mmCIF file of the N, C-alpha and C atoms, coordinates in Angstrom:
data_MODEL
# 
_entry.id   MODEL 
# 
loop_
_atom_site.group_PDB 
_atom_site.id 
_atom_site.type_symbol 
_atom_site.label_atom_id 
_atom_site.label_alt_id 
_atom_site.label_comp_id 
_atom_site.label_asym_id 
_atom_site.label_entity_id 
_atom_site.label_seq_id 
_atom_site.pdbx_PDB_ins_code 
_atom_site.Cartn_x 
_atom_site.Cartn_y 
_atom_site.Cartn_z 
_atom_site.occupancy 
_atom_site.B_iso_or_equiv 
_atom_site.pdbx_formal_charge 
_atom_site.auth_seq_id 
_atom_site.auth_comp_id 
_atom_site.auth_asym_id 
_atom_site.auth_atom_id 
_atom_site.pdbx_PDB_model_num 
ATOM 1   N N  . UNK A 1 1  ? 127.081 -68.026 -6.625  1.00 0.00 ? 1  UNK A N  1 
ATOM 2   C CA . UNK A 1 1  ? 128.396 -68.517 -7.000  1.00 0.00 ? 1  UNK A CA 1 
ATOM 3   C C  . UNK A 1 1  ? 128.312 -69.010 -8.473  1.00 0.00 ? 1  UNK A C  1 
ATOM 4   N N  . UNK A 1 2  ? 129.225 -68.567 -9.243  1.00 0.00 ? 2  UNK A N  1 
ATOM 5   C CA . UNK A 1 2  ? 129.260 -68.975 -10.630 1.00 0.00 ? 2  UNK A CA 1 
ATOM 6   C C  . UNK A 1 2  ? 129.772 -70.403 -10.787 1.00 0.00 ? 2  UNK A C  1 
ATOM 7   N N  . UNK A 1 3  ? 129.084 -71.221 -11.535 1.00 0.00 ? 3  UNK A N  1 
ATOM 8   C CA . UNK A 1 3  ? 129.541 -72.590 -11.753 1.00 0.00 ? 3  UNK A CA 1 
ATOM 9   C C  . UNK A 1 3  ? 129.782 -72.744 -13.237 1.00 0.00 ? 3  UNK A C  1 
ATOM 10  N N  . UNK A 1 4  ? 131.004 -72.838 -13.580 1.00 0.00 ? 4  UNK A N  1 
ATOM 11  C CA . UNK A 1 4  ? 131.359 -73.080 -14.984 1.00 0.00 ? 4  UNK A CA 1 
ATOM 12  C C  . UNK A 1 4  ? 131.468 -74.580 -15.178 1.00 0.00 ? 4  UNK A C  1 
ATOM 13  N N  . UNK A 1 5  ? 132.536 -75.148 -14.803 1.00 0.00 ? 5  UNK A N  1 
ATOM 14  C CA . UNK A 1 5  ? 132.729 -76.621 -14.933 1.00 0.00 ? 5  UNK A CA 1 
ATOM 15  C C  . UNK A 1 5  ? 133.360 -77.046 -13.589 1.00 0.00 ? 5  UNK A C  1 
ATOM 16  N N  . UNK A 1 6  ? 132.507 -77.334 -12.649 1.00 0.00 ? 6  UNK A N  1 
ATOM 17  C CA . UNK A 1 6  ? 132.946 -77.679 -11.289 1.00 0.00 ? 6  UNK A CA 1 
ATOM 18  C C  . UNK A 1 6  ? 133.853 -78.895 -11.329 1.00 0.00 ? 6  UNK A C  1 
ATOM 19  N N  . UNK A 1 7  ? 133.499 -79.905 -12.130 1.00 0.00 ? 7  UNK A N  1 
ATOM 20  C CA . UNK A 1 7  ? 134.329 -81.099 -12.157 1.00 0.00 ? 7  UNK A CA 1 
ATOM 21  C C  . UNK A 1 7  ? 135.743 -80.742 -12.599 1.00 0.00 ? 7  UNK A C  1 
ATOM 22  N N  . UNK A 1 8  ? 135.893 -79.967 -13.637 1.00 0.00 ? 8  UNK A N  1 
ATOM 23  C CA . UNK A 1 8  ? 137.240 -79.583 -14.109 1.00 0.00 ? 8  UNK A CA 1 
ATOM 24  C C  . UNK A 1 8  ? 137.978 -78.762 -13.063 1.00 0.00 ? 8  UNK A C  1 
ATOM 25  N N  . UNK A 1 9  ? 137.276 -77.819 -12.414 1.00 0.00 ? 9  UNK A N  1 
ATOM 26  C CA . UNK A 1 9  ? 137.900 -77.012 -11.369 1.00 0.00 ? 9  UNK A CA 1 
ATOM 27  C C  . UNK A 1 9  ? 138.362 -77.837 -10.177 1.00 0.00 ? 9  UNK A C  1 
ATOM 28  N N  . UNK A 1 10 ? 137.566 -78.801 -9.809  1.00 0.00 ? 10 UNK A N  1 
ATOM 29  C CA . UNK A 1 10 ? 137.906 -79.741 -8.715  1.00 0.00 ? 10 UNK A CA 1 
ATOM 30  C C  . UNK A 1 10 ? 139.170 -80.504 -9.110  1.00 0.00 ? 10 UNK A C  1 
ATOM 31  N N  . UNK A 1 11 ? 139.221 -80.947 -10.329 1.00 0.00 ? 11 UNK A N  1 
ATOM 32  C CA . UNK A 1 11 ? 140.378 -81.680 -10.809 1.00 0.00 ? 11 UNK A CA 1 
ATOM 33  C C  . UNK A 1 11 ? 141.646 -80.846 -10.696 1.00 0.00 ? 11 UNK A C  1 
ATOM 34  N N  . UNK A 1 12 ? 141.541 -79.552 -11.081 1.00 0.00 ? 12 UNK A N  1 
ATOM 35  C CA . UNK A 1 12 ? 142.661 -78.657 -10.941 1.00 0.00 ? 12 UNK A CA 1 
ATOM 36  C C  . UNK A 1 12 ? 143.136 -78.508 -9.478  1.00 0.00 ? 12 UNK A C  1 
ATOM 37  N N  . UNK A 1 13 ? 142.187 -78.454 -8.546  1.00 0.00 ? 13 UNK A N  1 
ATOM 38  C CA . UNK A 1 13 ? 142.537 -78.390 -7.161  1.00 0.00 ? 13 UNK A CA 1 
ATOM 39  C C  . UNK A 1 13 ? 143.302 -79.649 -6.749  1.00 0.00 ? 13 UNK A C  1 
ATOM 40  N N  . UNK A 1 14 ? 142.825 -80.819 -7.223  1.00 0.00 ? 14 UNK A N  1 
ATOM 41  C CA . UNK A 1 14 ? 143.451 -82.106 -6.899  1.00 0.00 ? 14 UNK A CA 1 
ATOM 42  C C  . UNK A 1 14 ? 144.872 -82.138 -7.420  1.00 0.00 ? 14 UNK A C  1 
ATOM 43  N N  . UNK A 1 15 ? 145.096 -81.659 -8.646  1.00 0.00 ? 15 UNK A N  1 
ATOM 44  C CA . UNK A 1 15 ? 146.436 -81.716 -9.228  1.00 0.00 ? 15 UNK A CA 1 
ATOM 45  C C  . UNK A 1 15 ? 147.403 -80.858 -8.424  1.00 0.00 ? 15 UNK A C  1 
ATOM 46  N N  . UNK A 1 16 ? 146.953 -79.825 -7.786  1.00 0.00 ? 16 UNK A N  1 
ATOM 47  C CA . UNK A 1 16 ? 147.868 -78.929 -7.036  1.00 0.00 ? 16 UNK A CA 1 
ATOM 48  C C  . UNK A 1 16 ? 148.257 -79.511 -5.634  1.00 0.00 ? 16 UNK A C  1 
ATOM 49  N N  . UNK A 1 17 ? 147.512 -80.472 -5.195  1.00 0.00 ? 17 UNK A N  1 
ATOM 50  C CA . UNK A 1 17 ? 147.794 -81.075 -3.871  1.00 0.00 ? 17 UNK A CA 1 
ATOM 51  C C  . UNK A 1 17 ? 148.979 -82.018 -3.964  1.00 0.00 ? 17 UNK A C  1 
ATOM 52  N N  . UNK A 1 18 ? 149.754 -82.110 -2.880  1.00 0.00 ? 18 UNK A N  1 
ATOM 53  C CA . UNK A 1 18 ? 150.908 -83.040 -2.867  1.00 0.00 ? 18 UNK A CA 1 
ATOM 54  C C  . UNK A 1 18 ? 150.390 -84.495 -2.846  1.00 0.00 ? 18 UNK A C  1 
ATOM 55  N N  . UNK A 1 19 ? 151.238 -85.403 -3.213  1.00 0.00 ? 19 UNK A N  1 
ATOM 56  C CA . UNK A 1 19 ? 150.897 -86.820 -3.257  1.00 0.00 ? 19 UNK A CA 1 
ATOM 57  C C  . UNK A 1 19 ? 150.419 -87.316 -1.909  1.00 0.00 ? 19 UNK A C  1 
ATOM 58  N N  . UNK A 1 20 ? 150.907 -86.826 -0.819  1.00 0.00 ? 20 UNK A N  1 
ATOM 59  C CA . UNK A 1 20 ? 150.566 -87.295 0.500   1.00 0.00 ? 20 UNK A CA 1 
ATOM 60  C C  . UNK A 1 20 ? 149.405 -86.479 1.128   1.00 0.00 ? 20 UNK A C  1 
ATOM 61  N N  . UNK A 1 21 ? 148.667 -85.828 0.318   1.00 0.00 ? 21 UNK A N  1 
ATOM 62  C CA . UNK A 1 21 ? 147.486 -85.017 0.828   1.00 0.00 ? 21 UNK A CA 1 
ATOM 63  C C  . UNK A 1 21 ? 146.456 -85.885 1.471   1.00 0.00 ? 21 UNK A C  1 
ATOM 64  N N  . UNK A 1 22 ? 145.757 -85.314 2.436   1.00 0.00 ? 22 UNK A N  1 
ATOM 65  C CA . UNK A 1 22 ? 144.734 -86.028 3.156   1.00 0.00 ? 22 UNK A CA 1 
ATOM 66  C C  . UNK A 1 22 ? 143.347 -85.558 2.677   1.00 0.00 ? 22 UNK A C  1 
ATOM 67  N N  . UNK A 1 23 ? 142.328 -86.226 3.087   1.00 0.00 ? 23 UNK A N  1 
ATOM 68  C CA . UNK A 1 23 ? 140.975 -85.773 2.771   1.00 0.00 ? 23 UNK A CA 1 
ATOM 69  C C  . UNK A 1 23 ? 140.758 -84.391 3.391   1.00 0.00 ? 23 UNK A C  1 
ATOM 70  N N  . UNK A 1 24 ? 141.282 -84.139 4.558   1.00 0.00 ? 24 UNK A N  1 
ATOM 71  C CA . UNK A 1 24 ? 141.151 -82.830 5.190   1.00 0.00 ? 24 UNK A CA 1 
ATOM 72  C C  . UNK A 1 24 ? 141.825 -81.739 4.363   1.00 0.00 ? 24 UNK A C  1 
ATOM 73  N N  . UNK A 1 25 ? 142.928 -82.064 3.742   1.00 0.00 ? 25 UNK A N  1 
ATOM 74  C CA . UNK A 1 25 ? 143.639 -81.095 2.877   1.00 0.00 ? 25 UNK A CA 1 
ATOM 75  C C  . UNK A 1 25 ? 142.688 -80.705 1.663   1.00 0.00 ? 25 UNK A C  1 
ATOM 76  N N  . UNK A 1 26 ? 142.137 -81.736 1.127   1.00 0.00 ? 26 UNK A N  1 
ATOM 77  C CA . UNK A 1 26 ? 141.251 -81.503 -0.018  1.00 0.00 ? 26 UNK A CA 1 
ATOM 78  C C  . UNK A 1 26 ? 140.016 -80.679 0.378   1.00 0.00 ? 26 UNK A C  1 
ATOM 79  N N  . UNK A 1 27 ? 139.396 -81.044 1.519   1.00 0.00 ? 27 UNK A N  1 
ATOM 80  C CA . UNK A 1 27 ? 138.234 -80.351 2.023   1.00 0.00 ? 27 UNK A CA 1 
ATOM 81  C C  . UNK A 1 27 ? 138.569 -78.898 2.314   1.00 0.00 ? 27 UNK A C  1 
ATOM 82  N N  . UNK A 1 28 ? 139.791 -78.665 2.872   1.00 0.00 ? 28 UNK A N  1 
ATOM 83  C CA . UNK A 1 28 ? 140.199 -77.296 3.181   1.00 0.00 ? 28 UNK A CA 1 
ATOM 84  C C  . UNK A 1 28 ? 140.303 -76.462 1.865   1.00 0.00 ? 28 UNK A C  1 
ATOM 85  N N  . UNK A 1 29 ? 140.929 -77.018 0.840   1.00 0.00 ? 29 UNK A N  1 
ATOM 86  C CA . UNK A 1 29 ? 141.073 -76.314 -0.429  1.00 0.00 ? 29 UNK A CA 1 
ATOM 87  C C  . UNK A 1 29 ? 139.690 -76.018 -1.015  1.00 0.00 ? 29 UNK A C  1 
ATOM 88  N N  . UNK A 1 30 ? 138.776 -76.914 -0.949  1.00 0.00 ? 30 UNK A N  1 
ATOM 89  C CA . UNK A 1 30 ? 137.414 -76.664 -1.451  1.00 0.00 ? 30 UNK A CA 1 
ATOM 90  C C  . UNK A 1 30 ? 136.747 -75.558 -0.632  1.00 0.00 ? 30 UNK A C  1 
ATOM 91  N N  . UNK A 1 31 ? 136.889 -75.602 0.676   1.00 0.00 ? 31 UNK A N  1 
ATOM 92  C CA . UNK A 1 31 ? 136.297 -74.621 1.519   1.00 0.00 ? 31 UNK A CA 1 
ATOM 93  C C  . UNK A 1 31 ? 136.829 -73.214 1.170   1.00 0.00 ? 31 UNK A C  1 
ATOM 94  N N  . UNK A 1 32 ? 138.142 -73.110 1.061   1.00 0.00 ? 32 UNK A N  1 
ATOM 95  C CA . UNK A 1 32 ? 138.792 -71.819 0.705   1.00 0.00 ? 32 UNK A CA 1 
ATOM 96  C C  . UNK A 1 32 ? 138.260 -71.315 -0.625  1.00 0.00 ? 32 UNK A C  1 
ATOM 97  N N  . UNK A 1 33 ? 138.179 -72.198 -1.600  1.00 0.00 ? 33 UNK A N  1 
ATOM 98  C CA . UNK A 1 33 ? 137.686 -71.796 -2.935  1.00 0.00 ? 33 UNK A CA 1 
ATOM 99  C C  . UNK A 1 33 ? 136.266 -71.249 -2.836  1.00 0.00 ? 33 UNK A C  1 
ATOM 100 N N  . UNK A 1 34 ? 135.419 -71.970 -2.082  1.00 0.00 ? 34 UNK A N  1 
ATOM 101 C CA . UNK A 1 34 ? 134.017 -71.544 -1.941  1.00 0.00 ? 34 UNK A CA 1 
ATOM 102 C C  . UNK A 1 34 ? 133.927 -70.216 -1.210  1.00 0.00 ? 34 UNK A C  1 
ATOM 103 N N  . UNK A 1 35 ? 134.705 -70.026 -0.155  1.00 0.00 ? 35 UNK A N  1 
ATOM 104 C CA . UNK A 1 35 ? 134.700 -68.763 0.557   1.00 0.00 ? 35 UNK A CA 1 
ATOM 105 C C  . UNK A 1 35 ? 135.131 -67.609 -0.262  1.00 0.00 ? 35 UNK A C  1 
ATOM 106 N N  . UNK A 1 36 ? 136.183 -67.772 -1.093  1.00 0.00 ? 36 UNK A N  1 
ATOM 107 C CA . UNK A 1 36 ? 136.631 -66.688 -1.949  1.00 0.00 ? 36 UNK A CA 1 
ATOM 108 C C  . UNK A 1 36 ? 135.563 -66.392 -2.990  1.00 0.00 ? 36 UNK A C  1 
ATOM 109 N N  . UNK A 1 37 ? 134.969 -67.357 -3.598  1.00 0.00 ? 37 UNK A N  1 
ATOM 110 C CA . UNK A 1 37 ? 133.959 -67.135 -4.614  1.00 0.00 ? 37 UNK A CA 1 
ATOM 111 C C  . UNK A 1 37 ? 132.721 -66.449 -4.019  1.00 0.00 ? 37 UNK A C  1 
ATOM 112 N N  . UNK A 1 38 ? 132.343 -66.819 -2.834  1.00 0.00 ? 38 UNK A N  1 
ATOM 113 C CA . UNK A 1 38 ? 131.213 -66.206 -2.124  1.00 0.00 ? 38 UNK A CA 1 
ATOM 114 C C  . UNK A 1 38 ? 131.547 -64.719 -1.804  1.00 0.00 ? 38 UNK A C  1 
ATOM 115 N N  . UNK A 1 39 ? 132.784 -64.501 -1.374  1.00 0.00 ? 39 UNK A N  1 
ATOM 116 C CA . UNK A 1 39 ? 133.167 -63.112 -1.065  1.00 0.00 ? 39 UNK A CA 1 
ATOM 117 C C  . UNK A 1 39 ? 133.176 -62.218 -2.289  1.00 0.00 ? 39 UNK A C  1 
ATOM 118 N N  . UNK A 1 40 ? 133.641 -62.783 -3.420  1.00 0.00 ? 40 UNK A N  1 
ATOM 119 C CA . UNK A 1 40 ? 133.665 -62.012 -4.648  1.00 0.00 ? 40 UNK A CA 1 
ATOM 120 C C  . UNK A 1 40 ? 132.233 -61.710 -5.124  1.00 0.00 ? 40 UNK A C  1 
ATOM 121 N N  . UNK A 1 41 ? 131.360 -62.698 -4.997  1.00 0.00 ? 41 UNK A N  1 
ATOM 122 C CA . UNK A 1 41 ? 129.940 -62.465 -5.380  1.00 0.00 ? 41 UNK A CA 1 
ATOM 123 C C  . UNK A 1 41 ? 129.278 -61.379 -4.453  1.00 0.00 ? 41 UNK A C  1 
ATOM 124 N N  . UNK A 1 42 ? 129.606 -61.436 -3.160  1.00 0.00 ? 42 UNK A N  1 
ATOM 125 C CA . UNK A 1 42 ? 129.074 -60.448 -2.260  1.00 0.00 ? 42 UNK A CA 1 
ATOM 126 C C  . UNK A 1 42 ? 129.535 -59.069 -2.598  1.00 0.00 ? 42 UNK A C  1 
ATOM 127 N N  . UNK A 1 43 ? 130.798 -58.980 -2.975  1.00 0.00 ? 43 UNK A N  1 
ATOM 128 C CA . UNK A 1 43 ? 131.401 -57.682 -3.344  1.00 0.00 ? 43 UNK A CA 1 
ATOM 129 C C  . UNK A 1 43 ? 130.710 -57.150 -4.611  1.00 0.00 ? 43 UNK A C  1 
ATOM 130 N N  . UNK A 1 44 ? 130.562 -58.027 -5.632  1.00 0.00 ? 44 UNK A N  1 
ATOM 131 C CA . UNK A 1 44 ? 129.895 -57.606 -6.854  1.00 0.00 ? 44 UNK A CA 1 
ATOM 132 C C  . UNK A 1 44 ? 128.438 -57.130 -6.634  1.00 0.00 ? 44 UNK A C  1 
ATOM 133 N N  . UNK A 1 45 ? 127.789 -57.774 -5.634  1.00 0.00 ? 45 UNK A N  1 
ATOM 134 C CA . UNK A 1 45 ? 126.374 -57.451 -5.343  1.00 0.00 ? 45 UNK A CA 1 
ATOM 135 C C  . UNK A 1 45 ? 126.243 -56.293 -4.384  1.00 0.00 ? 45 UNK A C  1 
ATOM 136 N N  . UNK A 1 46 ? 127.360 -55.770 -3.914  1.00 0.00 ? 46 UNK A N  1 
ATOM 137 C CA . UNK A 1 46 ? 127.297 -54.642 -2.991  1.00 0.00 ? 46 UNK A CA 1 
ATOM 138 C C  . UNK A 1 46 ? 126.975 -55.039 -1.563  1.00 0.00 ? 46 UNK A C  1 
ATOM 139 N N  . UNK A 1 47 ? 127.179 -56.280 -1.210  1.00 0.00 ? 47 UNK A N  1 
ATOM 140 C CA . UNK A 1 47 ? 126.865 -56.768 0.155   1.00 0.00 ? 47 UNK A CA 1 
ATOM 141 C C  . UNK A 1 47 ? 128.159 -56.729 1.006   1.00 0.00 ? 47 UNK A C  1 
ATOM 142 N N  . UNK A 1 48 ? 128.741 -55.590 1.069   1.00 0.00 ? 48 UNK A N  1 
ATOM 143 C CA . UNK A 1 48 ? 129.957 -55.422 1.879   1.00 0.00 ? 48 UNK A CA 1 
ATOM 144 C C  . UNK A 1 48 ? 129.820 -54.226 2.788   1.00 0.00 ? 48 UNK A C  1 
ATOM 145 N N  . UNK A 1 49 ? 130.670 -54.170 3.843   1.00 0.00 ? 49 UNK A N  1 
ATOM 146 C CA . UNK A 1 49 ? 130.694 -53.094 4.798   1.00 0.00 ? 49 UNK A CA 1 
ATOM 147 C C  . UNK A 1 49 ? 132.135 -52.563 4.807   1.00 0.00 ? 49 UNK A C  1 
ATOM 148 N N  . UNK A 1 50 ? 132.212 -51.244 4.827   1.00 0.00 ? 50 UNK A N  1 
ATOM 149 C CA . UNK A 1 50 ? 133.505 -50.583 4.857   1.00 0.00 ? 50 UNK A CA 1 
ATOM 150 C C  . UNK A 1 50 ? 134.215 -50.907 6.161   1.00 0.00 ? 50 UNK A C  1 
ATOM 151 N N  . UNK A 1 51 ? 135.524 -51.155 6.021   1.00 0.00 ? 51 UNK A N  1 
ATOM 152 C CA . UNK A 1 51 ? 136.330 -51.546 7.211   1.00 0.00 ? 51 UNK A CA 1 
ATOM 153 C C  . UNK A 1 51 ? 136.218 -50.530 8.337   1.00 0.00 ? 51 UNK A C  1 
ATOM 154 N N  . UNK A 1 52 ? 136.036 -49.232 8.008   1.00 0.00 ? 52 UNK A N  1 
ATOM 155 C CA . UNK A 1 52 ? 135.916 -48.204 9.083   1.00 0.00 ? 52 UNK A CA 1 
ATOM 156 C C  . UNK A 1 52 ? 134.631 -48.439 9.865   1.00 0.00 ? 52 UNK A C  1 
ATOM 157 N N  . UNK A 1 53 ? 133.574 -48.833 9.194   1.00 0.00 ? 53 UNK A N  1 
ATOM 158 C CA . UNK A 1 53 ? 132.328 -49.104 9.911   1.00 0.00 ? 53 UNK A CA 1 
ATOM 159 C C  . UNK A 1 53 ? 132.444 -50.296 10.835  1.00 0.00 ? 53 UNK A C  1 
ATOM 160 N N  . UNK A 1 54 ? 133.124 -51.344 10.378  1.00 0.00 ? 54 UNK A N  1 
ATOM 161 C CA . UNK A 1 54 ? 133.350 -52.547 11.208  1.00 0.00 ? 54 UNK A CA 1 
ATOM 162 C C  . UNK A 1 54 ? 134.202 -52.154 12.421  1.00 0.00 ? 54 UNK A C  1 
ATOM 163 N N  . UNK A 1 55 ? 135.253 -51.441 12.221  1.00 0.00 ? 55 UNK A N  1 
ATOM 164 C CA . UNK A 1 55 ? 136.117 -51.037 13.320  1.00 0.00 ? 55 UNK A CA 1 
ATOM 165 C C  . UNK A 1 55 ? 135.346 -50.220 14.361  1.00 0.00 ? 55 UNK A C  1 
ATOM 166 N N  . UNK A 1 56 ? 134.503 -49.299 13.879  1.00 0.00 ? 56 UNK A N  1 
ATOM 167 C CA . UNK A 1 56 ? 133.780 -48.455 14.785  1.00 0.00 ? 56 UNK A CA 1 
ATOM 168 C C  . UNK A 1 56 ? 132.734 -49.307 15.568  1.00 0.00 ? 56 UNK A C  1 
ATOM 169 N N  . UNK A 1 57 ? 132.107 -50.196 14.894  1.00 0.00 ? 57 UNK A N  1 
ATOM 170 C CA . UNK A 1 57 ? 131.094 -51.088 15.478  1.00 0.00 ? 57 UNK A CA 1 
ATOM 171 C C  . UNK A 1 57 ? 131.675 -51.883 16.618  1.00 0.00 ? 57 UNK A C  1 
ATOM 172 N N  . UNK A 1 58 ? 132.916 -52.389 16.467  1.00 0.00 ? 58 UNK A N  1 
ATOM 173 C CA . UNK A 1 58 ? 133.535 -53.214 17.475  1.00 0.00 ? 58 UNK A CA 1 
ATOM 174 C C  . UNK A 1 58 ? 134.539 -52.507 18.350  1.00 0.00 ? 58 UNK A C  1 
ATOM 175 N N  . UNK A 1 59 ? 134.611 -51.188 18.178  1.00 0.00 ? 59 UNK A N  1 
ATOM 176 C CA . UNK A 1 59 ? 135.476 -50.371 19.019  1.00 0.00 ? 59 UNK A CA 1 
ATOM 177 C C  . UNK A 1 59 ? 136.959 -50.652 18.757  1.00 0.00 ? 59 UNK A C  1 
ATOM 178 N N  . UNK A 1 60 ? 137.300 -50.953 17.545  1.00 0.00 ? 60 UNK A N  1 
ATOM 179 C CA . UNK A 1 60 ? 138.724 -51.228 17.246  1.00 0.00 ? 60 UNK A CA 1 
ATOM 180 C C  . UNK A 1 60 ? 139.403 -49.970 16.720  1.00 0.00 ? 60 UNK A C  1 
ATOM 181 N N  . UNK A 1 61 ? 140.698 -49.884 16.974  1.00 0.00 ? 61 UNK A N  1 
ATOM 182 C CA . UNK A 1 61 ? 141.467 -48.743 16.449  1.00 0.00 ? 61 UNK A CA 1 
ATOM 183 C C  . UNK A 1 61 ? 141.896 -49.009 15.055  1.00 0.00 ? 61 UNK A C  1 
ATOM 184 N N  . UNK A 1 62 ? 142.464 -47.965 14.391  1.00 0.00 ? 62 UNK A N  1 
ATOM 185 C CA . UNK A 1 62 ? 142.898 -48.043 13.039  1.00 0.00 ? 62 UNK A CA 1 
ATOM 186 C C  . UNK A 1 62 ? 144.036 -49.063 13.052  1.00 0.00 ? 62 UNK A C  1 
# 
């Protein structure tokens, strides 16, 4: 995961939250941000599986 200025990015997340936000709201936003960044890194590194392979593996239809 790329870390530029985590403190500044966290501040930007805080500014977007409503005034009545809870700790859970903040934790959720941080979790989503981490998950997206991890997914992008996996994609860049080629650690992905084609959706057709996943569907076949689990017996799912199109």
